[in-house]
C-alpha positions as a Python dict, from the first residue, in 0.01 Angstrom:
ca = {
    (1, 'M'): (0, 0, 0),
    (2, 'G'): (-275, -190, 183),
    (3, 'S'): (-525, -417, 10),
    (4, 'G'): (-807, -222, -157),
    (5, 'Y'): (-644, 122, -118),
    (6, 'I'): (-448, 339, -360),
    (7, 'S'): (-206, 586, -201),
    (8, 'N'): (-165, 852, -465),
    (9, 'I'): (-373, 920, -778),
    (10, 'L'): (-317, 1170, -1060),
    (11, 'L'): (-640, 1299, -1219),
    (12, 'V'): (-584, 1463, -1560),
    (13, 'E'): (-909, 1655, -1627),
    (14, 'D'): (-961, 2010, -1757),
    (15, 'N'): (-1332, 2032, -1665),
    (16, 'P'): (-1358, 2162, -1305),
    (17, 'G'): (-1705, 2012, -1259),
    (18, 'D'): (-1596, 1666, -1373),
    (19, 'A'): (-1280, 1690, -1162),
    (20, 'R'): (-1482, 1781, -852),
    (21, 'L'): (-1734, 1499, -916),
    (22, 'I'): (-1460, 1238, -958),
    (23, 'S'): (-1282, 1363, -645),
    (24, 'E'): (-1605, 1321, -446),
    (25, 'M'): (-1652, 970, -587),
    (26, 'L'): (-1300, 872, -483),
    (27, 'V'): (-1358, 1001, -130),
    (28, 'E'): (-1700, 831, -112),
    (29, 'S'): (-1560, 496, -233),
    (30, 'G'): (-1290, 500, 35),
    (31, 'I'): (-1025, 380, -214),
    (32, 'L'): (-802, 687, -182),
    (33, 'A'): (-547, 631, 95),
    (34, 'A'): (-337, 948, 68),
    (35, 'G'): (-389, 1225, -185),
    (36, 'L'): (-529, 1324, -521),
    (37, 'Q'): (-328, 1545, -758),
    (38, 'I'): (-512, 1721, -1042),
    (39, 'A'): (-362, 1835, -1374),
    (40, 'T'): (-572, 2038, -1618),
    (41, 'S'): (-353, 1989, -1928),
    (42, 'L'): (-114, 1741, -2083),
    (43, 'H'): (179, 1970, -2014),
    (44, 'E'): (90, 2003, -1646),
    (45, 'A'): (46, 1625, -1617),
    (46, 'Q'): (386, 1566, -1773),
    (47, 'E'): (547, 1806, -1525),
    (48, 'Q'): (386, 1633, -1226),
    (49, 'L'): (490, 1290, -1354),
    (50, 'G'): (842, 1422, -1399),
    (51, 'H'): (894, 1489, -1028),
    (52, 'S'): (634, 1268, -853),
    (53, 'S'): (529, 904, -866),
    (54, 'F'): (166, 788, -867),
    (55, 'D'): (-6, 458, -806),
    (56, 'A'): (-273, 522, -1073),
    (57, 'I'): (-371, 780, -1336),
    (58, 'L'): (-726, 884, -1434),
    (59, 'L'): (-688, 1038, -1781),
    (60, 'D'): (-936, 1248, -1982),
    (61, 'L'): (-856, 1206, -2352),
    (62, 'G'): (-982, 1554, -2440),
    (63, 'L'): (-746, 1818, -2303),
    (64, 'P'): (-675, 2179, -2408),
    (65, 'D'): (-331, 2092, -2548),
    (66, 'S'): (-393, 1733, -2664),
    (67, 'A'): (-680, 1512, -2770),
    (68, 'G'): (-760, 1147, -2838),
    (69, 'L'): (-515, 860, -2826),
    (70, 'D'): (-220, 1098, -2866),
    (71, 'T'): (-291, 1212, -2510),
    (72, 'L'): (-273, 854, -2384),
    (73, 'S'): (43, 785, -2583),
    (74, 'S'): (218, 1091, -2436),
    (75, 'I'): (130, 997, -2077),
    (76, 'H'): (213, 629, -2127),
    (77, 'Q'): (561, 712, -2254),
    (78, 'I'): (640, 892, -1927),
    (79, 'A'): (460, 655, -1687),
    (80, 'Q'): (486, 312, -1847),
    (81, 'S'): (473, 128, -1514),
    (82, 'T'): (171, 323, -1379),
    (83, 'P'): (-183, 187, -1446),
    (84, 'I'): (-398, 427, -1652),
    (85, 'V'): (-779, 440, -1658),
    (86, 'V'): (-910, 645, -1952),
    (87, 'L'): (-1208, 880, -1900),
    (88, 'T'): (-1406, 1016, -2195),
    (89, 'G'): (-1746, 1157, -2275),
    (90, 'L'): (-1787, 932, -2580),
    (91, 'A'): (-1953, 593, -2541),
    (92, 'D'): (-1742, 449, -2820),
    (93, 'D'): (-1625, 88, -2778),
    (94, 'E'): (-1367, 128, -3054),
    (95, 'I'): (-1199, 412, -2863),
    (96, 'G'): (-1204, 197, -2550),
    (97, 'F'): (-1048, -96, -2736),
    (98, 'Q'): (-779, 123, -2890),
    (99, 'S'): (-709, 285, -2551),
    (100, 'I'): (-645, -50, -2386),
    (101, 'K'): (-438, -160, -2686),
    (102, 'S'): (-231, 159, -2646),
    (103, 'G'): (-147, 91, -2281),
    (104, 'A'): (-452, 181, -2072),
    (105, 'Q'): (-579, -70, -1817),
    (106, 'D'): (-946, 27, -1839),
    (107, 'Y'): (-1192, 266, -2008),
    (108, 'L'): (-1482, 453, -1841),
    (109, 'V'): (-1747, 685, -1993),
    (110, 'K'): (-1812, 1004, -1797),
    (111, 'G'): (-2178, 1035, -1706),
    (112, 'Q'): (-2199, 657, -1658),
    (113, 'I'): (-1958, 641, -1363),
    (114, 'E'): (-2052, 586, -1001),
    (115, 'S'): (-1830, 557, -696),
    (116, 'S'): (-1825, 177, -676),
    (117, 'L'): (-1760, 140, -1050),
    (118, 'L'): (-1474, 390, -1036),
    (119, 'A'): (-1319, 221, -733),
    (120, 'R'): (-1352, -124, -891),
    (121, 'A'): (-1194, -4, -1217),
    (122, 'L'): (-897, 145, -1028),
    (123, 'R'): (-847, -171, -819),
    (124, 'Y'): (-865, -397, -1124),
    (125, 'A'): (-638, -167, -1326),
    (126, 'T'): (-377, -161, -1050),
    (127, 'Q'): (-389, -537, -1006),
    (128, 'R'): (-372, -608, -1381),
    (129, 'K'): (-77, -373, -1419),
    (130, 'R'): (110, -543, -1136),
    (131, 'E'): (41, -886, -1282),
    (132, 'A'): (142, -776, -1632),
    (133, 'E'): (465, -621, -1503),
    (134, 'A'): (547, -932, -1299),
    (135, 'L'): (481, -1158, -1598),
    (136, 'R'): (688, -940, -1831),
    (137, 'Y'): (977, -931, -1584),
    (138, 'S'): (962, -1307, -1536),
    (139, 'E'): (958, -1372, -1911),
    (140, 'E'): (1244, -1129, -1976),
    (141, 'R'): (1453, -1280, -1698),
    (142, 'F'): (1396, -1635, -1827),
    (143, 'R'): (1473, -1534, -2186),
    (144, 'T'): (1793, -1356, -2077),
    (145, 'I'): (1911, -1660, -1880),
    (146, 'F'): (1811, -1893, -2163),
    (147, 'E'): (1988, -1699, -2439),
    (148, 'N'): (2307, -1612, -2244),
    (149, 'A'): (2375, -1934, -2058),
    (150, 'N'): (2716, -2091, -2124),
    (151, 'D'): (2563, -2439, -2116),
    (152, 'E'): (2346, -2572, -2397),
    (153, 'I'): (1975, -2561, -2300),
    (154, 'I'): (1715, -2757, -2494),
    (155, 'Y'): (1339, -2715, -2448),
    (156, 'M'): (1119, -3013, -2545),
    (157, 'D'): (753, -3097, -2510),
    (158, 'K'): (662, -3397, -2297),
    (159, 'T'): (672, -3629, -2600),
    (160, 'G'): (1039, -3546, -2653),
    (161, 'R'): (995, -3314, -2954),
    (162, 'V'): (1254, -3030, -2958),
    (163, 'I'): (1082, -2689, -2939),
    (164, 'D'): (1378, -2452, -2890),
    (165, 'R'): (1752, -2437, -2816),
    (166, 'N'): (1962, -2150, -2687),
    (167, 'I'): (2258, -2224, -2918),
    (168, 'K'): (2155, -2080, -3255),
    (169, 'E'): (2468, -2179, -3448),
    (170, 'E'): (2638, -2520, -3442),
    (171, 'D'): (2631, -2674, -3095),
    (172, 'M'): (2893, -2880, -2914),
    (173, 'L'): (2802, -3182, -3131),
    (174, 'G'): (2822, -2987, -3458),
    (175, 'Y'): (2446, -2972, -3534),
    (176, 'T'): (2267, -2650, -3635),
    (177, 'L'): (1937, -2533, -3487),
    (178, 'E'): (1750, -2627, -3805),
    (179, 'E'): (1878, -2986, -3782),
    (180, 'V'): (1729, -3045, -3437),
    (181, 'I'): (1417, -2825, -3409),
    (182, 'G'): (1104, -3033, -3452),
    (183, 'G'): (1291, -3360, -3416),
    (184, 'N'): (1218, -3612, -3141),
    (185, 'I'): (1482, -3717, -2889),
    (186, 'T'): (1415, -4081, -2978),
    (187, 'E'): (1541, -4007, -3329),
    (188, 'F'): (1883, -3888, -3208),
    (189, 'D'): (2026, -4233, -3128),
    (190, 'Y'): (2315, -4156, -3364),
    (191, 'I'): (2459, -3904, -3116),
    (192, 'I'): (2489, -4147, -2825),
    (193, 'G'): (2635, -4495, -2806),
    (194, 'A'): (2428, -4796, -2714),
    (195, 'E'): (2603, -4827, -2376),
    (196, 'Q'): (2481, -4477, -2285),
    (197, 'A'): (2119, -4531, -2391),
    (198, 'E'): (2010, -4669, -2052),
    (199, 'A'): (2143, -4367, -1863),
    (200, 'M'): (1967, -4136, -2109),
    (201, 'S'): (1642, -4332, -2074),
    (202, 'N'): (1656, -4313, -1694),
    (203, 'M'): (1701, -3936, -1708),
    (204, 'Y'): (1385, -3879, -1914),
    (205, 'A'): (1178, -4134, -1720),
    (206, 'S'): (1267, -3969, -1387),
    (207, 'A'): (1179, -3622, -1520),
    (208, 'L'): (845, -3735, -1665),
    (209, 'E'): (749, -3888, -1332),
    (210, 'G'): (749, -3530, -1198),
    (211, 'S'): (989, -3608, -915),
    (212, 'G'): (1182, -3285, -969),
    (213, 'G'): (1419, -3392, -1243),
    (214, 'Q'): (1730, -3603, -1281),
    (215, 'G'): (2061, -3475, -1140),
    (216, 'L'): (2382, -3443, -1338),
    (217, 'T'): (2460, -3748, -1549),
    (218, 'K'): (2789, -3789, -1733),
    (219, 'L'): (2751, -3914, -2088),
    (220, 'E'): (2981, -3992, -2377),
    (221, 'M'): (2829, -3861, -2701),
    (222, 'I'): (2929, -3863, -3067),
    (223, 'H'): (3010, -3545, -3261),
    (224, 'K'): (2885, -3497, -3616),
    (225, 'N'): (3245, -3550, -3734),
    (226, 'G'): (3268, -3879, -3541),
    (227, 'S'): (3480, -3759, -3248),
    (228, 'R'): (3385, -3825, -2885),
    (229, 'V'): (3233, -3550, -2670),
    (230, 'F'): (3197, -3591, -2293),
    (231, 'V'): (2910, -3403, -2131),
    (232, 'E'): (2722, -3353, -1808),
    (233, 'A'): (2346, -3349, -1863),
    (234, 'S'): (2039, -3292, -1646),
    (235, 'V'): (1668, -3310, -1727),
    (236, 'S'): (1397, -3120, -1538),
    (237, 'P'): (1018, -3113, -1592),
    (238, 'I'): (826, -2793, -1671),
    (239, 'K'): (487, -2794, -1504),
    (240, 'K'): (169, -2598, -1555),
    (241, 'G'): (-20, -2660, -1236),
    (242, 'D'): (11, -3032, -1171),
    (243, 'E'): (47, -3116, -1540),
    (244, 'I'): (389, -3169, -1704),
    (245, 'E'): (393, -2978, -2031),
    (246, 'G'): (760, -2998, -2125),
    (247, 'L'): (1119, -3077, -2032),
    (248, 'I'): (1434, -2868, -1999),
    (249, 'V'): (1763, -3041, -2081),
    (250, 'I'): (2087, -2869, -1976),
    (251, 'V'): (2407, -3003, -2131),
    (252, 'R'): (2760, -2897, -2037),
    (253, 'N'): (3066, -2991, -2244),
    (254, 'I'): (3327, -3143, -2010),
    (255, 'T'): (3551, -3288, -2280),
    (256, 'E'): (3846, -3067, -2189),
    (257, 'R'): (3805, -3141, -1820),
    (258, 'K'): (3787, -3514, -1890),
    (259, 'R'): (4099, -3493, -2106),
    (260, 'A'): (4279, -3300, -1832),
    (261, 'E'): (4180, -3559, -1573),
    (262, 'D'): (4312, -3839, -1795),
    (263, 'E'): (4636, -3655, -1853),
    (264, 'L'): (4677, -3603, -1480),
    (265, 'I'): (4644, -3977, -1421),
    (266, 'E'): (4900, -4052, -1691),
    (267, 'R'): (5148, -3804, -1546),
    (268, 'E'): (5101, -3916, -1186),
    (269, 'S'): (5428, -4107, -1163),
    (270, 'L'): (5620, -3816, -1314),
    (271, 'N'): (5459, -3572, -1072),
    (272, 'F'): (5559, -3782, -772),
    (273, 'A'): (5915, -3807, -896),
    (274, 'L'): (5934, -3430, -933),
    (275, 'F'): (5779, -3390, -589),
    (276, 'Q'): (6034, -3614, -415),
    (277, 'N'): (6328, -3423, -560),
    (278, 'G'): (6186, -3071, -583),
    (279, 'P'): (6334, -2784, -381),
    (280, 'I'): (5995, -2619, -315),
    (281, 'P'): (5831, -2689, 24),
    (282, 'T'): (5531, -2903, -73),
    (283, 'V'): (5249, -3085, 104),
    (284, 'I'): (5030, -3351, -61),
    (285, 'V'): (4679, -3421, 67),
    (286, 'D'): (4426, -3684, -34),
    (287, 'R'): (4071, -3610, -151),
    (288, 'D'): (3958, -3579, 212),
    (289, 'G'): (4221, -3312, 291),
    (290, 'R'): (4442, -3551, 491),
    (291, 'V'): (4821, -3489, 472),
    (292, 'V'): (4984, -3794, 309),
    (293, 'K'): (5323, -3661, 194),
    (294, 'S'): (5563, -3376, 267),
    (295, 'N'): (5895, -3351, 84),
    (296, 'L'): (6236, -3311, 243),
    (297, 'A'): (6246, -2940, 164),
    (298, 'K'): (6015, -2893, 464),
    (299, 'R'): (6297, -3004, 694),
    (300, 'F'): (6540, -2764, 534),
    (301, 'S'): (6294, -2478, 594),
    (302, 'G'): (6286, -2555, 966),
    (303, 'D'): (5937, -2709, 1001),
    (304, 'E'): (5870, -3045, 1162),
    (305, 'L'): (5718, -3316, 945),
    (306, 'P'): (5373, -3431, 1058),
    (307, 'D'): (5280, -3787, 1138),
    (308, 'L'): (5178, -3856, 779),
    (309, 'G'): (4827, -3993, 732),
    (310, 'A'): (4709, -3880, 1075),
    (311, 'V'): (4694, -3500, 1033),
    (312, 'M'): (4430, -3306, 841),
    (313, 'F'): (4556, -3009, 642),
    (314, 'K'): (4317, -2774, 827),
    (315, 'D'): (4506, -2862, 1149),
    (316, 'Y'): (4854, -2859, 994),
    (317, 'W'): (4907, -2485, 947),
    (318, 'G'): (4687, -2351, 1226),
    (319, 'E'): (4455, -2067, 1129),
    (320, 'L'): (4599, -2052, 777),
    (321, 'G'): (4519, -2418, 720),
    (322, 'K'): (4163, -2368, 846),
    (323, 'S'): (4101, -2063, 628),
    (324, 'M'): (4229, -2244, 318),
    (325, 'Y'): (4057, -2576, 380),
    (326, 'I'): (3731, -2499, 200),
    (327, 'E'): (3917, -2363, -103),
    (328, 'L'): (4147, -2665, -98),
    (329, 'M'): (3853, -2906, -107),
    (330, 'Q'): (3683, -2705, -382),
    (331, 'S'): (4001, -2721, -588),
    (332, 'I'): (4024, -3096, -542),
    (333, 'E'): (3660, -3142, -643),
    (334, 'S'): (3676, -2918, -951),
    (335, 'G'): (4023, -3018, -1066),
    (336, 'E'): (4118, -2650, -1100),
    (337, 'A'): (4440, -2507, -958),
    (338, 'K'): (4431, -2206, -727),
    (339, 'D'): (4696, -1943, -656),
    (340, 'F'): (4720, -1738, -336),
    (341, 'M'): (4968, -1460, -390),
    (342, 'E'): (4997, -1367, -24),
    (343, 'R'): (4903, -1545, 301),
    (344, 'Q'): (5038, -1488, 652),
    (345, 'L'): (5183, -1776, 850),
    (346, 'G'): (5291, -1652, 1191),
    (347, 'E'): (5545, -1374, 1131),
    (348, 'R'): (5618, -1490, 776),
    (349, 'Y'): (5442, -1426, 447),
    (350, 'I'): (5411, -1703, 193),
    (351, 'S'): (5261, -1750, -153),
    (352, 'L'): (5075, -2073, -218),
    (353, 'T'): (4961, -2279, -514),
    (354, 'I'): (4704, -2557, -487),
    (355, 'A'): (4750, -2802, -775),
    (356, 'P'): (4479, -3071, -773),
    (357, 'F'): (4531, -3415, -922),
    (358, 'Y'): (4325, -3733, -943),
    (359, 'N'): (4353, -3840, -578),
    (360, 'G'): (4404, -3508, -400),
    (361, 'A'): (4616, -3197, -434),
    (362, 'M'): (4964, -3053, -389),
    (363, 'I'): (5008, -2736, -184),
    (364, 'M'): (5333, -2565, -284),
    (365, 'S'): (5462, -2273, -81),
    (366, 'K'): (5722, -2001, -121),
    (367, 'D'): (5850, -1770, 153),
    (368, 'I'): (5801, -1411, 32),
    (369, 'T'): (5869, -1235, 362),
    (370, 'E'): (6180, -1055, 231),
    (371, 'Q'): (6001, -966, -92),
    (372, 'K'): (5714, -817, 113),
    (373, 'K'): (5960, -610, 314),
    (374, 'A'): (6124, -483, -5),
    (375, 'E'): (5785, -395, -159),
    (376, 'A'): (5677, -213, 158),
    (377, 'E'): (6002, -15, 161),
    (378, 'A'): (5963, 71, -210),
    (379, 'S'): (5605, 181, -153),
    (380, 'R'): (5708, 394, 144),
    (381, 'T'): (5988, 551, -60),
    (382, 'K'): (5751, 629, -346),
    (383, 'A'): (5499, 783, -106),
    (384, 'L'): (5772, 998, 51),
    (385, 'E'): (5889, 1108, -295),
    (386, 'E'): (5533, 1202, -390),
    (387, 'L'): (5491, 1387, -62),
    (388, 'D'): (5817, 1568, -122),
    (389, 'R'): (5701, 1665, -473),
    (390, 'W'): (5376, 1804, -334),
    (391, 'R'): (5564, 1988, -62),
    (392, 'T'): (5804, 2142, -313),
    (393, 'Q'): (5520, 2252, -541),
    (394, 'L'): (5318, 2382, -250),
    (395, 'L'): (5615, 2578, -117),
    (396, 'G'): (5662, 2722, -467),
    (397, 'I'): (5303, 2845, -468),
    (398, 'I'): (5327, 2987, -117),
    (399, 'S'): (5661, 3154, -181),
    (400, 'H'): (5556, 3313, -511),
    (401, 'E'): (5179, 3327, -557),
    (402, 'L'): (5100, 3416, -195),
    (403, 'R'): (5410, 3626, -131),
    (404, 'T'): (5345, 3861, -426),
    (405, 'P'): (5000, 3987, -313),
    (406, 'L'): (5107, 3968, 52),
    (407, 'T'): (5404, 4193, -18),
    (408, 'A'): (5176, 4444, -194),
    (409, 'I'): (4922, 4434, 91),
    (410, 'K'): (5191, 4482, 355),
    (411, 'G'): (5366, 4763, 164),
    (412, 'L'): (5050, 4960, 82),
    (413, 'S'): (4895, 4918, 428),
    (414, 'S'): (5220, 5041, 588),
    (415, 'T'): (5221, 5337, 348),
    (416, 'L'): (4865, 5430, 437),
    (417, 'M'): (4951, 5416, 806),
    (418, 'Q'): (5229, 5675, 778),
    (419, 'Q'): (5145, 5981, 988),
    (420, 'D'): (5373, 6226, 809),
    (421, 'V'): (5214, 6187, 464),
    (422, 'Q'): (4868, 6292, 358),
    (423, 'W'): (4734, 6098, 58),
    (424, 'D'): (4456, 6236, -157),
    (425, 'R'): (4130, 6036, -175),
    (426, 'E'): (4195, 5897, -525),
    (427, 'T'): (4540, 5767, -431),
    (428, 'Q'): (4403, 5612, -112),
    (429, 'Y'): (4127, 5441, -314),
    (430, 'D'): (4380, 5298, -563),
    (431, 'M'): (4591, 5163, -277),
    (432, 'L'): (4290, 5006, -106),
    (433, 'M'): (4175, 4852, -436),
    (434, 'T'): (4520, 4695, -479),
    (435, 'I'): (4501, 4559, -122),
    (436, 'D'): (4150, 4424, -184),
    (437, 'N'): (4250, 4258, -513),
    (438, 'G'): (4556, 4105, -345),
    (439, 'A'): (4340, 3965, -64),
    (440, 'D'): (4096, 3822, -323),
    (441, 'R'): (4386, 3660, -509),
    (442, 'M'): (4520, 3502, -188),
    (443, 'N'): (4172, 3380, -96),
    (444, 'H'): (4130, 3226, -443),
    (445, 'I'): (4463, 3041, -418),
    (446, 'I'): (4383, 2912, -68),
    (447, 'S'): (4036, 2799, -183),
    (448, 'D'): (4198, 2612, -474),
    (449, 'L'): (4437, 2438, -234),
    (450, 'L'): (4152, 2337, -3),
    (451, 'D'): (3937, 2211, -294),
    (452, 'A'): (4231, 2016, -438),
    (453, 'S'): (4304, 1850, -103),
    (454, 'R'): (3935, 1759, -56),
    (455, 'L'): (3916, 1615, -406),
    (456, 'E'): (4235, 1418, -343),
    (457, 'A'): (4081, 1279, -22),
    (458, 'G'): (3742, 1219, -189),
    (459, 'V'): (3553, 1437, 60),
    (460, 'L'): (3457, 1736, -155),
    (461, 'K'): (3079, 1752, -105),
    (462, 'M'): (2849, 1800, -404),
    (463, 'D'): (2518, 1964, -307),
    (464, 'K'): (2316, 1840, -603),
    (465, 'K'): (1973, 1970, -699),
    (466, 'I'): (1750, 1973, -1007),
    (467, 'T'): (1834, 2279, -1216),
    (468, 'T'): (1916, 2397, -1567),
    (469, 'L'): (2232, 2521, -1731),
    (470, 'A'): (2064, 2857, -1799),
    (471, 'I'): (2006, 2909, -1424),
    (472, 'I'): (2370, 2826, -1346),
    (473, 'I'): (2502, 3068, -1610),
    (474, 'H'): (2267, 3341, -1483),
    (475, 'Q'): (2410, 3301, -1131),
    (476, 'I'): (2765, 3368, -1252),
    (477, 'E'): (2672, 3639, -1503),
    (478, 'E'): (2851, 3918, -1314),
    (479, 'Q'): (3167, 3712, -1264),
    (480, 'L'): (3180, 3634, -1636),
    (481, 'R'): (3125, 4002, -1720),
    (482, 'V'): (3416, 4110, -1501),
    (483, 'L'): (3644, 3835, -1635),
    (484, 'T'): (3575, 3917, -2002),
    (485, 'V'): (3553, 4297, -1988),
    (486, 'D'): (3857, 4324, -2219),
    (487, 'Y'): (3742, 4052, -2459),
    (488, 'E'): (3476, 3992, -2723),
    (489, 'F'): (3266, 3749, -2518),
    (490, 'S'): (2946, 3576, -2631),
    (491, 'K'): (2718, 3303, -2495),
    (492, 'H'): (2505, 3050, -2683),
    (493, 'I'): (2292, 2860, -2430),
    (494, 'P'): (1974, 2709, -2590),
    (495, 'T'): (1658, 2742, -2381),
    (496, 'N'): (1556, 2380, -2444),
    (497, 'I'): (1861, 2228, -2273),
    (498, 'P'): (1726, 1944, -2047),
    (499, 'R'): (1730, 1962, -1670),
    (500, 'L'): (2034, 1848, -1472),
    (501, 'N'): (2086, 1711, -1122),
    (502, 'V'): (2407, 1894, -1024),
    (503, 'D'): (2573, 2120, -769),
    (504, 'E'): (2497, 2465, -913),
    (505, 'V'): (2784, 2637, -733),
    (506, 'R'): (3047, 2379, -834),
    (507, 'I'): (2939, 2366, -1200),
    (508, 'G'): (2937, 2747, -1199),
    (509, 'Q'): (3290, 2727, -1059),
    (510, 'V'): (3395, 2501, -1350),
    (511, 'V'): (3252, 2741, -1611),
    (512, 'T'): (3414, 3041, -1440),
    (513, 'N'): (3751, 2863, -1419),
    (514, 'L'): (3741, 2769, -1789),
    (515, 'V'): (3651, 3124, -1895),
    (516, 'A'): (3923, 3265, -1665),
    (517, 'N'): (4171, 3020, -1818),
    (518, 'A'): (4070, 3139, -2167),
    (519, 'T'): (4130, 3504, -2072),
    (520, 'A'): (4464, 3416, -1911),
    (521, 'Y'): (4607, 3281, -2236),
    (522, 'S'): (4431, 3504, -2492),
    (523, 'G'): (4512, 3851, -2611),
    (524, 'A'): (4287, 4145, -2517),
    (525, 'G'): (4008, 4200, -2768),
    (526, 'S'): (4013, 3837, -2891),
    (527, 'R'): (3696, 3633, -2908),
    (528, 'I'): (3582, 3396, -2631),
    (529, 'V'): (3266, 3187, -2674),
    (530, 'L'): (3064, 2994, -2414),
    (531, 'E'): (2823, 2746, -2576),
    (532, 'S'): (2624, 2434, -2492),
    (533, 'K'): (2419, 2167, -2666),
    (534, 'R'): (2257, 1833, -2602),
    (535, 'K'): (2462, 1530, -2706),
    (536, 'G'): (2264, 1207, -2663),
    (537, 'N'): (2196, 1159, -2294),
    (538, 'E'): (2438, 1434, -2197),
    (539, 'V'): (2471, 1810, -2207),
    (540, 'M'): (2801, 1934, -2350),
    (541, 'V'): (2941, 2275, -2249),
    (542, 'S'): (3239, 2431, -2432),
    (543, 'V'): (3458, 2739, -2388),
    (544, 'I'): (3636, 2838, -2709),
    (545, 'D'): (3916, 3095, -2731),
    (546, 'Q'): (4154, 3238, -2992),
    (547, 'G'): (4456, 3228, -2763),
    (548, 'M'): (4803, 3083, -2800),
    (549, 'G'): (4683, 2720, -2807),
    (550, 'I'): (4849, 2417, -2648),
    (551, 'A'): (5119, 2197, -2800),
    (552, 'T'): (5021, 1833, -2850),
    (553, 'E'): (5277, 1705, -2600),
    (554, 'H'): (5117, 1914, -2323),
    (555, 'L'): (4753, 1810, -2378),
    (556, 'E'): (4761, 1500, -2157),
    (557, 'N'): (4895, 1700, -1861),
    (558, 'V'): (4664, 2002, -1881),
    (559, 'F'): (4432, 1873, -1605),
    (560, 'S'): (4715, 1763, -1372),
    (561, 'Q'): (4766, 1939, -1040),
    (562, 'F'): (5018, 2226, -1040),
    (563, 'Y'): (5071, 2192, -1415),
    (564, 'R'): (5122, 2515, -1608),
    (565, 'L'): (5209, 2608, -1962),
    (566, 'E'): (5461, 2875, -1861),
    (567, 'S'): (5764, 2690, -1995),
    (568, 'G'): (5897, 2904, -2279),
    (569, 'V'): (5584, 3123, -2269),
    (570, 'K'): (5538, 3465, -2120),
    (571, 'R'): (5311, 3417, -1820),
    (572, 'R'): (4972, 3586, -1854),
    (573, 'K'): (4835, 3562, -1500),
    (574, 'G'): (4931, 3419, -1164),
    (575, 'G'): (4750, 3125, -1013),
    (576, 'S'): (4779, 2804, -814),
    (577, 'G'): (4804, 2569, -1111),
    (578, 'L'): (4507, 2380, -962),
    (579, 'G'): (4211, 2535, -1145),
    (580, 'L'): (4183, 2282, -1429),
    (581, 'A'): (4256, 1987, -1194),
    (582, 'I'): (3968, 2106, -973),
    (583, 'C'): (3743, 2133, -1280),
    (584, 'K'): (3827, 1772, -1369),
    (585, 'G'): (3751, 1652, -1013),
    (586, 'I'): (3416, 1834, -1001),
    (587, 'I'): (3300, 1706, -1341),
    (588, 'E'): (3402, 1346, -1265),
    (589, 'A'): (3216, 1370, -932),
    (590, 'H'): (2905, 1436, -1147),
    (591, 'D'): (2977, 1127, -1368),
    (592, 'G'): (3081, 1359, -1651),
    (593, 'K'): (3392, 1396, -1869),
    (594, 'I'): (3619, 1693, -1943),
    (595, 'W'): (3875, 1733, -2221),
    (596, 'V'): (4058, 1987, -2436),
    (597, 'E'): (4112, 2022, -2809),
    (598, 'S'): (4375, 2271, -2919),
    (599, 'E'): (4590, 2388, -3207),
    (600, 'L'): (4906, 2579, -3132),
    (601, 'G'): (4876, 2943, -3237),
    (602, 'K'): (4502, 2922, -3311),
    (603, 'G'): (4329, 2863, -2979),
    (604, 'S'): (4168, 2599, -2761),
    (605, 'R'): (3829, 2442, -2692),
    (606, 'F'): (3773, 2317, -2337),
    (607, 'S'): (3460, 2098, -2313),
    (608, 'F'): (3280, 1896, -2047),
    (609, 'T'): (2968, 1681, -2037),
    (610, 'L'): (2706, 1622, -1769),
    (611, 'P'): (2442, 1347, -1772),
    (612, 'I'): (2085, 1472, -1814),
    (613, 'M'): (1806, 1354, -1586),
    (614, 'K'): (1661, 1016, -1676),
    (615, 'G'): (1329, 1025, -1859),
    (616, 'T'): (1409, 1344, -2052),
    (617, 'K'): (1292, 1322, -2413),
    (618, 'E'): (1513, 1387, -2712),
}
């Protein structure tokens, strides 16, 4: 948006004359860069804000369906980041003050407005809102960093008095917040030895000079219990303009690192003894990455030893050495070991461990080429087994589920084609209906197979749009009627269910599949219920039946591909065994969840959730 212009404004005004006058003023002032949208009621304004964004809102407090500060509160809840200028016919400063306190950026009295005043109010409101949002974001970001930092952060004024600390309980030196807040840094000489006082003094002096702060300084401090604590500390000035108004001290506890470094020094002779006699191919480099030692195991593995002291590690193993060099140097600097589970060296695969010590690091290697070959073969075998399982299941579906209707279609069509038999119209119709139903069944099974394969490949497209559950159910009304003609079917879909951003067809497919599943495993005349309700930030849809139920041991497999409950149960209807797996894939593609609750002999409840659109009120 260019300087001095506002792209899109929402005017909430129920008086046509006032709305026309304000529109003319906006055009005359030249502030309006794009368009003006007008809402004549609170409800209409809320709808427009629900699907459009605006750069500013001109709000009349007196509307047909809302009046006073309640109007402002309702709008502000929906458009908290949009600047609002309140318009009213009352020259009441108290209302103006309360309006601004409630979130408005400015307050204008109708009848006292002219084009330039309106334009100036909108510009100032927009600018103030941007500045307020930027300040709020900056403060929140600083507070989040301050309160969640792993290091201890201390905020002091320029005299050294402690104002705040991010560690609210006991800190690394054992002192509580109450023991340090309000105290001056000069009073804390008991936490640092005399030999460290000069380093501490230099840190604060450098920061107060405004030169940008003192870098990391290592200090030895004294815990409340008398033990030694090693830290890294830095001090930086906080400026307001050119004036220093405070200091930030960041302290990191490095006691464990210091102890580890000392232990490494003490064990150096032992490490070298193990190195000389170890069977693992090992290279030792100094702190600059120069190869200084390579044990005899390198000769046994067929590699030539380098001219020790003259070769850099980055040149020792070709491209592998170059790619690892930065990580090697980082490991040496930090004192932290690094593991590389798999790296390629020519035609071989090796695993590597970088173990840093005081003067450099050891790089230990292990040839895992044969292991890699075995893993690849195992993976290939598993993939072939899975493919074979799919093929077997798919052949089972084709041989049974497709063959049955195909046999009926072929037999009846051949019968109808016989020239020596004349069938009456009713018999012909029954035969054609059987053929039609068989073709529908085959089409359904093939569609399930295609959907399952697309879900498996992650390419099943979801054509999402803003809609409601009531609209989706209405679209599949006839399908549900046909499915449940032999059952006591009822729906309970509240009219106030929030809007959703979903693929109507796919969600309709899920509902239809769940209802079809309920009819497949329920006796004729039993009750089937479709219901929905809001649950937090989600809409939950359930299909409840009074069928045979599902045993506990089967529940975790219900949504698996090709899984059926036919074992030991008389089969109710044919199918691909993919319907519930497809339901699961569709719901998860909408960031929802699907599950089943069931009791054997009493029935089942299949439920799924879908996230509602953001900004929808409870």
